[in-house]
C-alpha positions as CSV (number, residue, x, y, z in Angstrom):
1,M,17.3,-20.0,56.6
2,T,15.0,-17.7,54.6
3,A,15.4,-13.9,54.7
4,T,12.1,-13.7,56.7
5,E,13.4,-16.1,59.3
6,K,16.7,-14.3,59.6
7,L,15.0,-10.9,60.1
8,A,12.4,-12.3,62.4
9,A,15.1,-13.6,64.7
10,F,16.8,-10.2,64.8
11,I,13.6,-8.3,65.5
12,K,12.7,-10.7,68.3
13,A,16.0,-9.9,69.9
14,H,15.8,-6.1,69.1
15,P,12.2,-5.1,69.0
16,E,13.0,-1.5,70.1
17,A,15.0,-0.9,66.9
18,F,11.9,-0.9,64.6
19,G,9.3,1.8,64.2
20,K,6.6,2.8,61.8
21,V,6.4,3.1,58.0
22,V,3.1,5.0,57.9
23,D,0.9,6.6,60.6
24,F,-1.4,3.9,61.9
25,D,-3.3,3.3,65.2
26,P,-4.2,-0.5,65.4
27,L,-6.9,0.2,68.0
28,R,-8.8,2.7,65.8
29,D,-7.7,2.4,62.1
30,K,-9.0,-0.4,59.9
31,L,-7.1,-2.0,56.9
32,Y,-8.7,-3.3,53.7
33,P,-7.1,-6.4,52.3
34,L,-6.8,-5.5,48.6
35,D,-6.7,-8.6,46.5
36,L,-5.0,-8.0,43.1
37,R,-5.0,-11.6,42.0
38,I,-6.9,-13.0,39.0
39,S,-9.5,-14.3,41.3
40,N,-10.7,-10.8,42.0
41,T,-13.2,-10.5,39.1
42,E,-13.9,-6.8,39.8
43,L,-10.5,-6.0,38.3
44,T,-11.4,-6.1,34.6
45,P,-8.7,-5.4,32.0
46,E,-10.5,-2.2,31.1
47,L,-10.4,-1.0,34.7
48,I,-6.8,-1.8,35.3
49,S,-5.6,-0.1,32.1
50,D,-7.4,3.1,33.1
51,T,-5.4,4.7,35.9
52,I,-8.1,7.1,37.0
53,A,-10.7,4.3,37.1
54,F,-8.3,2.1,38.9
55,S,-7.7,4.8,41.5
56,Q,-11.4,5.4,41.9
57,Y,-11.9,1.6,42.5
58,V,-9.3,1.6,45.3
59,D,-10.8,4.8,46.8
60,S,-14.3,3.3,46.7
61,R,-13.1,0.1,48.6
62,L,-11.5,2.3,51.3
63,A,-14.5,4.5,51.7
64,A,-17.1,1.7,51.6
65,N,-15.2,-0.2,54.3
66,K,-14.2,2.9,56.3
67,C,-10.5,1.9,56.2
68,R,-7.5,4.2,56.4
69,Y,-5.4,2.0,54.1
70,A,-5.6,-0.9,51.8
71,I,-2.8,-3.4,52.1
72,G,-1.5,-6.6,50.6
73,G,0.8,-8.2,48.0
74,Y,3.8,-10.0,49.5
75,M,4.6,-12.9,47.2
76,E,1.2,-12.4,45.5
77,H,0.8,-13.7,42.0
78,R,-0.9,-10.8,40.1
79,T,-2.2,-10.3,36.6
80,I,-2.5,-6.5,36.8
81,Y,1.0,-6.1,35.5
82,N,-0.1,-6.8,31.9
83,R,-1.1,-3.1,31.9
84,S,2.6,-2.2,31.3
85,E,5.2,-3.5,28.9
86,L,7.7,-3.1,31.7
87,F,6.7,-6.5,33.0
88,S,6.3,-8.3,29.7
89,D,9.8,-9.9,29.3
90,E,10.2,-12.5,26.6
91,G,9.4,-16.0,27.9
92,E,7.9,-15.8,31.4
93,P,6.3,-12.4,32.2
94,R,6.9,-10.9,35.7
95,R,3.8,-11.2,37.8
96,L,5.1,-12.1,41.4
97,H,4.8,-9.1,43.7
98,L,7.8,-9.0,46.1
99,G,6.9,-6.3,48.5
100,V,3.8,-5.0,50.3
101,D,1.6,-2.2,49.0
102,I,0.0,0.3,51.3
103,W,-2.8,2.2,49.4
104,G,-3.9,5.6,50.6
105,P,-4.2,9.2,49.6
106,A,-1.5,11.1,47.8
107,G,0.6,13.1,50.3
108,T,0.4,10.4,53.0
109,P,3.6,10.6,55.0
110,V,6.1,7.8,54.8
111,Y,8.6,7.1,57.6
112,A,11.9,5.2,58.0
113,P,11.2,2.4,60.4
114,I,14.9,1.8,61.2
115,V,18.0,3.9,61.7
116,G,20.0,4.0,58.5
117,T,21.4,6.0,55.6
118,V,20.2,6.9,52.1
119,H,21.7,4.3,49.9
120,S,20.3,5.7,46.6
121,F,17.3,7.3,45.0
122,A,15.9,7.9,41.5
123,D,12.8,8.9,39.5
124,N,11.9,5.7,37.6
125,N,9.7,7.7,35.4
126,N,7.9,5.5,32.9
127,F,4.4,3.9,32.8
128,G,4.0,1.2,35.4
129,N,7.3,1.8,37.1
130,Y,8.0,3.1,40.6
131,G,8.3,6.8,39.8
132,P,10.3,8.5,42.6
133,T,12.0,5.8,44.7
134,I,14.3,5.8,47.8
135,I,16.4,2.9,49.0
136,L,17.8,3.0,52.6
137,K,20.6,1.0,54.0
138,H,20.5,-0.4,57.6
139,Q,23.7,-1.9,58.9
140,F,23.4,-4.3,61.8
141,D,26.2,-6.3,63.5
142,D,26.0,-9.4,61.4
143,F,24.0,-8.4,58.3
144,T,22.8,-5.5,56.2
145,L,19.2,-4.8,55.4
146,Y,17.9,-2.5,52.6
147,S,14.4,-1.0,52.5
148,L,12.8,0.3,49.3
149,Y,10.0,2.9,49.1
150,G,8.4,3.3,45.7
151,H,5.7,5.5,44.1
152,L,6.6,8.6,46.0
153,S,6.1,12.3,45.3
154,R,8.8,14.0,43.3
155,A,9.3,16.4,46.2
156,S,10.4,13.4,48.3
157,I,13.7,13.1,46.4
158,E,14.5,16.7,45.6
159,R,16.8,17.4,48.5
160,L,18.2,14.0,49.2
161,S,21.9,13.1,49.1
162,V,23.5,9.6,49.2
163,D,24.7,8.7,52.7
164,D,22.3,11.1,54.4
165,G,21.6,9.8,57.9
166,V,18.0,8.7,58.7
167,K,16.5,8.3,62.2
168,R,13.9,5.7,63.2
169,N,10.4,7.2,62.6
170,Q,11.8,10.1,60.6
171,Q,9.5,11.2,57.7
172,I,11.4,10.5,54.6
173,A,8.8,10.9,51.9
174,A,5.1,11.2,50.9
175,L,3.0,9.2,48.5
176,G,2.9,10.6,45.0
177,D,-0.1,11.1,42.8
178,I,-1.0,9.4,39.6
179,N,1.0,12.0,37.5
180,E,4.3,11.3,39.2
181,N,4.2,7.8,40.7
182,G,4.4,5.7,37.6
183,S,0.7,6.0,36.8
184,W,-0.7,4.0,39.7
185,P,-3.4,4.6,42.2
186,P,-1.5,6.4,45.1
187,H,0.2,3.8,47.3
188,L,3.6,2.9,48.8
189,H,5.5,-0.1,47.6
190,F,7.5,-1.1,50.6
191,Q,10.1,-3.9,50.2
192,L,13.0,-5.3,52.2
193,M,16.1,-7.0,50.8
194,L,19.3,-8.4,52.4
195,D,21.4,-8.0,49.2
196,I,20.8,-5.7,46.2
197,G,24.0,-6.1,44.4
198,D,24.9,-3.1,42.3
199,A,21.3,-1.7,42.2
200,K,20.9,2.0,42.8
201,G,17.6,3.8,43.0
202,D,15.7,0.8,41.7
203,Y,15.3,-2.9,42.5
204,P,12.8,-5.3,41.1
205,G,9.5,-5.2,43.0
206,V,7.9,-7.7,40.7
207,G,9.6,-11.0,39.8
208,Y,9.1,-14.4,38.1
209,Y,6.8,-16.8,39.8
210,S,9.2,-19.7,38.9
211,R,11.8,-18.0,41.1
212,K,9.6,-17.5,44.2
213,Y,11.7,-19.7,46.5
214,E,14.9,-18.0,45.4
215,Y,13.5,-14.6,46.2
216,A,12.4,-15.8,49.6
217,K,16.1,-16.2,50.6
218,N,16.8,-12.6,50.0
219,I,13.5,-10.7,50.4
220,P,11.9,-10.8,53.9
221,D,8.2,-10.4,54.5
222,P,7.6,-6.7,55.2
223,E,4.9,-7.6,57.7
224,L,7.7,-8.3,60.2
225,V,8.3,-4.5,60.3
226,L,4.7,-3.3,59.6
227,N,3.0,-5.4,62.3
228,F,-0.3,-5.1,60.5
229,A,-1.3,-8.7,61.1
230,N,-3.3,-8.0,64.3
231,A,-4.9,-4.8,63.0
232,I,-8.6,-4.6,62.4
233,K,-9.5,-5.9,58.9
234,A,-12.5,-4.8,56.9
């Protein structure tokens, strides 16, 4: 059973346990499917390497399509990570995106969709990384789920403590700007994991394409929690 299948079965039995990650009205707000694969020829190397220009590109897509957020990325094979040495391991580079990105304005509130505790947090402060990051732990009867929130504002982690309790739909953070979020256009990297080993304040959000099926056993599709599939698309 994949991680997605396991979580889907639990959500089906306990739909009331899950809330929101960002404010969103599916009857009014539109989503823009942001494609960051090599097939998107608008994403030139020059644009991607320039954080301000990259941010302006995302903003222009949202404005032109009258969308509240842009979204996408789960198990998407991307080439944009060549902008940072962080993903250029020897041998196979890391290019497989393991979470979902929600692109919107800096300061956008971020919520805990599930009751849990603060597992860990850190400021992964180097170019191309998460910047401020929070990992929550959610303990269910027969399994543990971890949720990761990356590219946050620094204020989001200033008053946190490990083991702090978190309620469903409680605001836990806000999106950071390009000067604090790892030098990315403002967005949330939202990722779910069943097991994170000894990781604290950080967990890979980009992996090796050759290990895609291995990742699928541990990293569920965040859409199960987001419920964006039936929202209006641009």
